[in-house]
KELOMAR-166977 format. One line per field, with one value per residue (C-alpha): x, y, z. Coordinates in Angstrom, 1 decimal, always signed. Example, Ala and Ser with C-alpha at 12.3 -4.5 7.8 and 13.67 -1.06 7.14 Angstrom:
<pts>
u c(+12.3,+13.7)
v c(-4.5,-1.1)
w c(+7.8,+7.1)
</pts>
This chain:
<pts>
u c(+108.7,+111.3,+111.2,+112.9,+114.4,+114.2,+117.4,+117.1,+116.8,+113.0,+111.9,+109.1,+107.6,+106.2,+102.8,+102.9,+106.5,+107.8,+105.1,+105.4,+107.9,+105.7,+105.1,+108.8,+109.8,+107.0,+108.2,+111.7,+110.4,+108.6,+111.8,+113.6,+110.9,+111.4,+115.2,+114.6,+112.2,+114.0,+116.6,+120.0,+123.2,+126.9,+129.4,+133.1,+135.5,+138.6,+142.0,+144.5,+143.8,+141.5,+137.9,+134.9,+132.0,+128.5,+126.6,+123.1,+121.8,+118.8,+116.1,+118.1,+118.1,+121.2,+122.1,+123.9,+122.4,+118.8,+119.2,+118.0,+120.4,+124.1,+126.9,+130.5,+132.7,+136.3,+139.7,+141.0,+144.7,+144.3,+141.7,+138.8,+136.4,+132.9,+131.2,+127.5,+126.5,+125.4,+121.7,+120.4,+118.6,+118.1,+118.7,+120.5,+121.1,+124.8,+127.0,+130.8,+131.5,+135.1,+138.1,+141.2,+141.8,+141.2,+138.7,+135.8,+134.5,+131.2,+131.0,+129.5,+131.1,+132.2,+132.3,+133.7,+132.5,+131.5,+131.3,+130.1,+133.1,+133.5,+136.5,+139.3,+137.7,+134.1,+132.2,+128.7,+125.6,+124.7,+121.5,+122.6,+120.7,+122.1,+120.3,+121.9,+123.6,+127.3,+128.6,+129.4,+127.4,+124.4,+125.7,+124.1,+124.4,+120.8,+120.5,+121.4,+121.7,+124.3,+123.4,+126.3,+124.9,+121.4,+119.8,+116.4,+114.4,+110.9,+110.5,+111.5,+114.6,+116.6,+119.1,+121.5,+120.3,+122.4,+123.0,+124.0,+125.0,+126.7,+125.3,+126.7,+124.7,+123.7,+122.3,+120.2,+119.0,+121.2,+122.9,+120.4,+116.8,+116.0,+118.2,+116.3,+119.3,+122.5,+124.6,+127.6,+129.3,+131.7,+133.6,+135.1,+138.5,+137.2,+137.4,+134.5,+132.7,+130.5,+128.2,+129.7,+130.0,+133.7,+135.6,+138.8,+140.3,+141.0,+140.3,+137.7,+136.3,+133.9,+132.1,+130.9,+129.8,+126.6,+126.3,+126.5,+125.2,+126.8,+130.3,+132.1,+133.5,+132.5,+134.1,+132.6,+133.2,+132.1,+134.1,+137.7,+140.0,+143.2,+143.9,+143.7,+140.2,+141.7,+145.1,+146.9,+149.9,+152.2,+155.1,+157.4,+156.1,+157.8,+159.8,+157.8,+154.6,+152.7,+150.8,+148.0,+147.3,+144.8,+143.7,+141.2,+140.7,+138.3,+139.0,+139.0,+141.8,+142.5,+142.6,+141.2,+142.0,+139.9,+139.8,+137.2,+137.5,+139.1,+136.2,+138.5,+138.0,+141.0,+142.4,+141.3,+142.3,+146.0,+146.1,+145.9,+146.2,+144.5,+144.8,+142.1,+141.7,+140.1,+143.3,+146.7,+147.1,+150.1,+151.8,+154.5,+157.3,+159.0,+162.2,+165.2,+167.6,+170.3,+168.1,+166.4,+162.8,+161.9,+159.1,+159.9,+158.5,+158.9,+157.5,+157.7,+161.4,+162.6,+160.7,+162.5,+163.7,+162.8,+162.8,+162.8,+164.9,+165.7,+168.9,+168.7,+172.4,+173.7,+170.2,+170.1,+167.2,+168.0,+166.1,+166.8,+165.9,+166.6,+168.0,+170.6,+170.8,+170.4,+170.0,+170.7,+169.8,+172.2,+171.6,+172.5,+170.1,+172.8,+171.7,+173.9,+173.1,+175.5,+177.3,+176.5,+178.6,+177.7,+179.8,+177.5,+173.8,+173.6,+176.4,+176.1,+178.5,+177.9,+176.7,+174.0,+171.7,+169.2,+167.4,+167.7,+168.9,+166.9,+167.9,+166.1,+163.6,+162.9,+165.1,+168.6,+170.4,+170.0,+171.7,+171.7,+172.4,+173.3,+174.7,+173.6,+174.7,+173.5,+171.7,+172.8,+170.7,+172.6,+172.4,+169.3,+167.3,+163.8,+162.0,+163.1,+161.4,+162.7,+162.3,+163.0,+163.2,+163.7,+166.0,+164.9,+164.3,+166.7,+165.7,+165.1,+167.8,+167.5,+169.0,+167.6,+169.2,+166.0,+165.4,+162.7,+162.7,+161.9,+161.9,+162.3,+160.6,+162.2,+162.4,+159.9,+161.0,+161.4,+158.5,+158.9,+157.9,+157.8,+157.5,+157.7,+159.3,+159.6,+163.4,+163.3,+163.9,+165.4,+165.4,+168.2,+170.5,+168.7,+169.9,+169.6,+169.3,+169.7,+168.1,+170.4,+169.3,+168.2,+170.7,+169.9,+168.9,+172.0,+171.3,+174.4,+173.4,+170.0,+166.8,+165.4,+168.7,+167.9,+165.1,+165.9,+166.1,+164.0,+165.4,+166.0,+164.0,+165.3,+164.3,+164.8,+165.0,+161.5,+159.9,+159.2,+160.4,+159.9,+160.2,+162.2,+160.7,+160.0,+162.6,+161.6,+161.1,+163.4,+162.6,+160.7,+159.7,+156.1,+156.2,+156.1,+156.7,+154.4,+154.7,+156.0,+155.0,+157.0,+157.7,+155.6,+156.3,+154.9,+154.3,+154.7,+152.6,+152.8,+153.4,+154.1,+154.4,+157.2,+156.4,+155.9,+158.6,+157.6,+156.9,+158.7,+157.2,+156.7,+158.8,+158.1,+156.5,+159.3,+161.3,+160.7,+162.2,+163.2,+160.9,+161.9,+162.7,+160.1,+160.7,+161.2,+160.2,+163.6,+163.5,+163.1,+164.4,+166.9,+165.9,+165.0,+167.4,+167.6,+170.4,+172.3,+172.5,+169.6,+170.4,+171.1,+168.6,+169.5,+168.1,+165.7,+164.5,+164.3,+166.9,+166.0,+165.1,+166.9,+165.9,+167.5,+167.7,+167.5,+170.9,+172.1,+174.0,+172.5,+172.0,+171.8,+169.2,+170.2,+170.7,+168.2,+169.4,+170.2,+167.7,+168.4,+167.4,+167.2,+166.7,+165.6,+166.5,+164.4,+165.0)
v c(-55.7,-53.0,-49.5,-48.6,-45.3,-43.2,-42.2,-38.8,-40.4,-40.2,-43.1,-45.3,-46.9,-50.4,-51.3,-51.8,-50.5,-47.7,-48.0,-45.1,-43.2,-42.7,-39.0,-38.3,-40.1,-38.4,-34.9,-35.8,-36.8,-33.5,-31.6,-33.6,-32.6,-29.0,-29.4,-30.9,-28.2,-25.1,-25.9,-24.1,-25.6,-24.4,-27.1,-26.4,-27.8,-26.0,-27.4,-28.1,-30.1,-33.0,-34.2,-33.6,-36.1,-34.9,-37.7,-38.8,-39.8,-42.1,-40.8,-37.7,-34.0,-32.1,-34.3,-32.3,-34.2,-33.7,-29.9,-27.6,-24.7,-25.3,-22.9,-24.2,-22.4,-22.3,-21.2,-23.5,-23.7,-26.1,-27.3,-29.0,-31.8,-32.2,-35.5,-36.5,-40.0,-42.4,-43.4,-40.1,-38.0,-34.3,-30.8,-28.1,-24.4,-24.1,-21.1,-21.2,-19.2,-20.3,-18.0,-18.7,-18.7,-22.4,-24.4,-26.3,-29.3,-31.0,-34.7,-38.1,-40.2,-42.6,-42.6,-40.4,-37.8,-34.2,-32.3,-29.0,-26.7,-23.3,-21.5,-20.3,-16.8,-17.9,-17.3,-17.3,-19.4,-22.5,-24.5,-28.2,-31.4,-34.9,-37.9,-40.2,-42.4,-43.5,-41.2,-37.6,-37.0,-36.9,-33.8,-30.8,-27.0,-26.0,-22.5,-18.8,-18.1,-15.5,-13.4,-12.8,-11.3,-12.3,-15.1,-16.8,-17.4,-19.1,-18.1,-14.5,-13.0,-10.5,-8.4,-5.7,-2.2,-0.6,+2.9,+3.4,+6.5,+9.7,+12.2,+15.7,+17.4,+15.6,+17.3,+15.9,+17.3,+14.7,+11.4,+9.7,+10.0,+11.0,+14.1,+17.4,+19.6,+19.6,+16.8,+16.7,+18.8,+17.6,+20.5,+20.9,+20.3,+16.9,+17.9,+16.8,+18.7,+16.9,+19.2,+22.1,+23.6,+24.4,+22.3,+24.4,+23.5,+19.7,+16.8,+15.7,+18.4,+17.3,+20.1,+18.7,+22.0,+21.8,+18.0,+17.4,+13.9,+12.5,+11.3,+13.4,+10.3,+6.7,+3.8,+0.4,-3.2,-6.5,-8.7,-9.8,-7.6,-8.4,-4.7,-1.7,-0.3,+3.1,+4.0,+7.4,+7.6,+10.6,+10.5,+13.4,+15.7,+18.9,+19.6,+19.4,+18.5,+15.8,+13.0,+13.3,+16.4,+16.1,+19.0,+18.7,+21.7,+19.8,+17.9,+14.4,+12.7,+13.5,+9.9,+6.7,+3.3,+0.6,-3.2,-4.9,-2.3,-3.0,-1.7,+0.9,+4.6,+6.3,+9.6,+11.4,+14.8,+13.8,+11.3,+12.7,+9.1,+6.2,+2.5,+0.6,-3.2,-6.1,-8.2,-7.0,-3.3,-1.4,+0.7,-0.4,+2.0,+0.6,+2.2,+1.3,-1.5,+1.1,+3.9,+4.8,+4.5,+6.9,+8.3,+11.9,+14.0,+17.8,+21.2,+24.7,+25.0,+21.6,+19.3,+16.2,+16.7,+13.2,+10.1,+6.4,+5.4,+2.1,+2.1,-0.6,-0.2,-2.2,-3.1,-1.0,+0.6,+4.1,+6.2,+9.9,+12.6,+16.3,+15.9,+13.3,+9.5,+8.1,+4.4,+1.9,-1.8,-3.4,-6.3,-9.1,-7.7,-6.0,-2.7,+0.3,+3.3,+6.2,+4.0,+3.0,-0.2,-2.3,-5.4,-7.0,-7.8,-4.4,-1.8,+1.5,+4.3,+6.1,+5.4,+2.8,+3.1,+0.5,-0.4,-4.2,-6.6,-9.7,-12.9,-14.4,-16.2,-19.9,-22.4,-21.0,-23.3,-25.7,-26.4,-29.7,-29.9,-33.3,-31.7,-28.7,-25.3,-21.9,-21.1,-18.0,-16.7,-16.1,-12.7,-12.4,-15.1,-14.0,-17.2,-20.6,-23.9,-26.0,-29.7,-30.6,-34.3,-35.7,-38.5,-42.1,-44.4,-47.2,-50.9,-53.2,-55.8,-59.0,-59.9,-63.4,-66.6,-68.5,-72.0,-70.3,-67.8,-64.2,-60.9,-57.2,-54.2,-51.8,-48.1,-45.5,-42.8,-39.1,-36.8,-34.2,-30.5,-28.7,-24.8,-22.0,-19.0,-15.4,-14.7,-11.1,-7.9,-8.2,-12.0,-13.1,-16.1,-19.2,-21.8,-25.3,-28.2,-31.8,-34.5,-37.5,-41.0,-43.2,-45.8,-49.4,-51.6,-52.9,-56.6,-57.2,-54.6,-56.2,-54.8,-51.6,-50.8,-53.5,-51.2,-49.0,-45.3,-42.5,-40.2,-36.5,-33.4,-31.4,-27.7,-24.7,-21.9,-21.1,-21.6,-25.3,-28.6,-32.4,-34.9,-38.1,-41.6,-43.9,-46.6,-50.3,-52.5,-55.4,-59.0,-61.0,-64.6,-64.0,-63.9,-61.2,-57.6,-54.6,-51.6,-48.3,-44.8,-42.4,-38.7,-35.7,-32.4,-29.2,-25.5,-25.9,-25.7,-29.5,-31.6,-35.3,-38.3,-40.7,-44.4,-46.7,-49.2,-52.7,-55.5,-58.8,-61.2,-65.0,-66.3,-70.0,-72.3,-71.7,-68.7,-65.0,-61.9,-58.6,-55.7,-53.3,-49.7,-47.1,-45.2,-41.4,-38.8,-39.5,-43.3,-46.7,-47.7,-50.4,-54.0,-56.5,-59.4,-63.1,-63.9,-60.6,-57.0,-54.9,-52.7,-49.0,-46.4,-43.3,-39.7,-39.9,-43.5,-46.1,-48.8,-52.4,-54.8,-58.1,-61.7,-64.4,-68.1,-71.0,-71.2,-68.2,-65.1,-61.9,-59.3,-55.4,-53.4,-51.1,-47.4,-44.9,-42.5,-38.9,-36.2,-33.8,-30.2,-29.5,-25.9,-24.9,-21.3,-19.2,-15.8)
w c(-16.3,-15.6,-16.9,-20.2,-21.5,-24.6,-26.4,-24.6,-21.2,-20.6,-18.4,-19.9,-16.8,-17.2,-15.8,-12.1,-11.9,-9.5,-6.9,-4.5,-6.7,-9.8,-9.0,-8.5,-11.7,-13.7,-12.4,-13.5,-17.0,-17.2,-16.3,-19.0,-21.5,-20.4,-21.0,-24.4,-25.5,-24.3,-21.6,-21.4,-20.2,-20.2,-21.0,-20.4,-23.0,-21.6,-22.3,-25.1,-28.2,-27.3,-27.2,-24.9,-25.1,-24.6,-22.7,-22.1,-18.6,-18.3,-16.0,-14.8,-15.6,-16.6,-19.6,-22.3,-25.2,-23.8,-23.6,-26.4,-25.9,-25.2,-24.6,-25.0,-22.5,-21.1,-22.3,-25.1,-26.0,-29.0,-31.4,-29.6,-30.7,-29.2,-29.8,-29.8,-28.7,-31.5,-31.4,-30.0,-32.5,-31.6,-32.8,-30.8,-30.6,-29.8,-29.0,-29.1,-26.0,-25.6,-25.4,-27.5,-31.3,-32.0,-33.9,-32.3,-34.2,-33.6,-34.8,-34.0,-31.3,-34.0,-37.8,-40.5,-43.0,-42.9,-39.6,-38.2,-37.4,-35.7,-37.2,-34.9,-34.4,-34.8,-31.5,-33.1,-32.7,-34.8,-35.2,-35.4,-36.3,-35.6,-36.9,-34.4,-37.0,-36.4,-39.2,-39.3,-42.4,-40.1,-38.3,-40.0,-39.6,-40.5,-39.2,-39.8,-43.5,-44.6,-47.6,-50.0,-53.2,-54.5,-52.6,-53.0,-49.9,-50.0,-53.6,-52.8,-54.4,-52.4,-54.4,-53.4,-54.3,-57.0,-58.4,-62.0,-63.8,-62.9,-60.4,-61.2,-58.4,-55.2,-52.1,-49.2,-46.0,-44.4,-45.3,-43.0,-44.0,-40.4,-40.5,-40.2,-41.0,-43.1,-41.7,-44.0,-46.7,-49.3,-50.9,-54.3,-52.7,-51.6,-48.0,-45.7,-43.0,-40.6,-38.5,-40.4,-43.8,-43.1,-45.7,-45.7,-42.3,-42.7,-44.9,-42.4,-40.0,-37.3,-35.4,-32.0,-30.6,-28.6,-28.9,-25.2,-25.1,-28.3,-29.1,-31.6,-33.4,-32.8,-34.6,-33.8,-34.9,-33.3,-35.7,-35.1,-37.2,-39.0,-39.6,-37.2,-36.7,-37.4,-39.1,-39.3,-41.6,-42.1,-44.4,-45.2,-42.4,-41.6,-38.4,-35.1,-36.9,-34.9,-36.6,-34.0,-31.8,-28.9,-26.7,-23.9,-21.6,-19.3,-16.2,-17.8,-19.7,-23.3,-24.6,-23.0,-24.5,-23.1,-23.5,-21.5,-18.7,-15.3,-13.2,-11.6,-11.8,-13.4,-12.1,-15.2,-13.8,-14.0,-16.9,-20.4,-21.7,-19.9,-20.8,-19.2,-19.5,-17.6,-18.2,-19.2,-20.3,-21.6,-24.3,-26.7,-27.9,-31.0,-32.3,-34.5,-33.5,-32.8,-31.6,-28.3,-27.1,-24.3,-22.1,-21.0,-18.2,-18.7,-17.9,-19.3,-18.4,-19.6,-21.9,-20.6,-17.1,-16.1,-18.3,-18.8,-21.8,-23.5,-25.6,-28.2,-29.0,-26.0,-24.6,-21.4,-19.5,-18.1,-15.5,-15.3,-12.8,-13.0,-16.5,-15.6,-15.5,-12.0,-12.5,-15.3,-15.9,-18.4,-20.7,-18.3,-15.6,-13.4,-11.8,-11.4,-9.3,-10.0,-12.6,-16.1,-16.1,-13.0,-12.4,-9.8,-9.5,-7.7,-7.8,-6.0,-6.5,-3.2,+0.3,+1.2,+4.2,+5.3,+8.5,+7.8,+5.2,+4.7,+2.8,-0.1,+2.1,+2.7,+4.6,+4.9,+7.4,+10.3,+13.7,+15.6,+19.3,+20.8,+24.0,+26.0,+24.8,+23.5,+20.3,+18.5,+15.6,+12.4,+10.6,+8.3,+10.0,+11.0,+11.9,+13.3,+13.8,+16.7,+17.3,+21.0,+22.0,+25.5,+26.4,+26.0,+29.1,+29.8,+29.2,+32.2,+33.2,+35.2,+38.6,+38.9,+37.8,+37.3,+35.9,+33.8,+31.0,+32.2,+30.2,+31.0,+29.4,+27.0,+27.9,+26.6,+24.1,+24.9,+23.8,+21.1,+21.0,+17.6,+17.7,+15.1,+16.7,+15.5,+15.6,+14.3,+16.1,+19.6,+19.7,+22.1,+22.5,+23.9,+26.3,+25.0,+27.4,+26.2,+28.4,+29.0,+28.0,+31.0,+32.1,+31.4,+34.4,+36.3,+36.9,+39.0,+41.5,+42.0,+43.5,+41.9,+40.4,+37.8,+36.6,+33.6,+34.5,+33.0,+30.3,+31.0,+29.9,+26.9,+26.4,+24.2,+26.7,+28.0,+24.6,+24.7,+26.3,+26.2,+29.0,+28.8,+28.4,+31.4,+32.3,+31.6,+34.8,+35.5,+34.6,+37.2,+37.8,+37.3,+33.5,+30.8,+31.8,+30.9,+28.5,+29.9,+28.7,+26.5,+27.4,+26.1,+24.5,+26.1,+25.4,+21.7,+18.5,+18.3,+21.4,+20.7,+23.0,+22.5,+21.8,+24.7,+25.6,+24.7,+27.3,+27.1,+24.7,+24.4,+21.5,+21.9,+24.3,+26.8,+25.3,+26.1,+24.4,+26.1,+25.2,+22.4,+23.3,+22.3,+19.0,+19.2,+16.6,+14.9,+14.7,+16.4,+19.8,+20.9,+20.2,+23.0,+23.4,+24.6,+26.9,+26.1,+27.2,+25.8,+22.7,+23.2,+21.9,+19.9,+19.4,+22.3,+21.7,+24.5,+25.3,+24.8,+27.6,+28.3,+29.0,+31.0,+30.2,+32.6,+34.4,+32.4,+33.5,+34.9,+32.2,+32.0,+30.0,+27.1,+27.8,+26.3,+23.6,+24.6,+23.5,+20.7,+19.7,+15.9,+14.6,+11.1,+10.2,+7.7,+6.2)
</pts>
């Protein structure tokens, strides 16, 4: 009898089963029990609106549905659904640890009815029980009771304390029962003094003198807010009266605004206002649709000698130095230096000096050489990639008028060298050499002349080169000819050998076919023929071999294709 498994994946071993592995399987079961009783697992449900299924694995640890404590993680950009498999009864302690203001719903893998849902900003814990039935009415939130007004717990009633009546005189050593001295004073003018009896200076006066290790004012909330944590409103203020005045005579900044914290140490000696965040940080300056928003830099002689100003009337961003505008970006993105109305992407009213102008980057242009010459680098090009291919070998011919069928080999292709070259600085013109394609075998001349000739070597100066392919041998009376080797690139990042020229092949019981020319990096070679001149190669590929027929004419092999040099030019 084979082993069976519980709904939570525990293996129930049959009598006589799992000989030799009983201990391992028992340890695995114990680890599953440990998971079930108090295991912790993080489950990512990241993504847009969709569903993540929690699964159970028989006889294996790491199953989400067999783990007591689960934390849902990941960034969600839409409402997410998490499903529990039907037939698996369990309870869980689950934390919604996702980021993103979207709901997370817990339900059965099938069925309908009530579910357990975390609201869009609810990142709290829940205790959840699922009875394993294929309906969502079996998914229950059974933990953490919120008290809102009087509640009865285990036959005990908790009620909010209340104060009734009017207190005409109230005084305590401190608002907190642990205070050992006067902590707060409320004056007859309804002003409040904290740490002081002075209730004439401000509506709220906090005296922080001598409290070296305490914050003067600390406002804290761990719940998502729909309103500001603190708000300062000032209507009808007199001239030059600030809404907020901060003075700090120490070495640290006056105001630090932190969200998460970047981990960096701010130069507090120079920054009176510091915005510190683990992600994006910044300040917003909001002004009227026809007004200006500005940041000014001043001193005792001039309160705005340098500035950054945004003019909403016309939508332009201005940069000023020494009291005058130096640069402007207008509404369509054009930049003006020395002018307020640029007509190009960049317009400068004055002289421009630069050590080098570089293009926008990427592939800018190409050059192709099919004959020898000189490469000249265009302006702005800093890198080039060159492809150098040698000439293809010529295909073999036949000089025998035989009563039998005989076949010549095709020529080998030229090799290819590929090299990335730094073309910046003092890079000079480069001599380009193109290797000629090898001539096809001349059957009428006879002898070794009927052999195809080798292709020539191509090169890009001293940077890299590629040899030509071997010529195909002539047809003989002894049967099918052999393959010949292609050329090879050298001194490059990538050195490639051209394809071999094909030997003659048997097409039928008595017919033979001339060998195909080898293919180069740029394409296939010339085809082999029967009773005709071999086909010509191209772009460094080999020429095709020929074949003679009984009583037929003498035939020539096809010429190999000339090599090429191809240059890609990058800014």
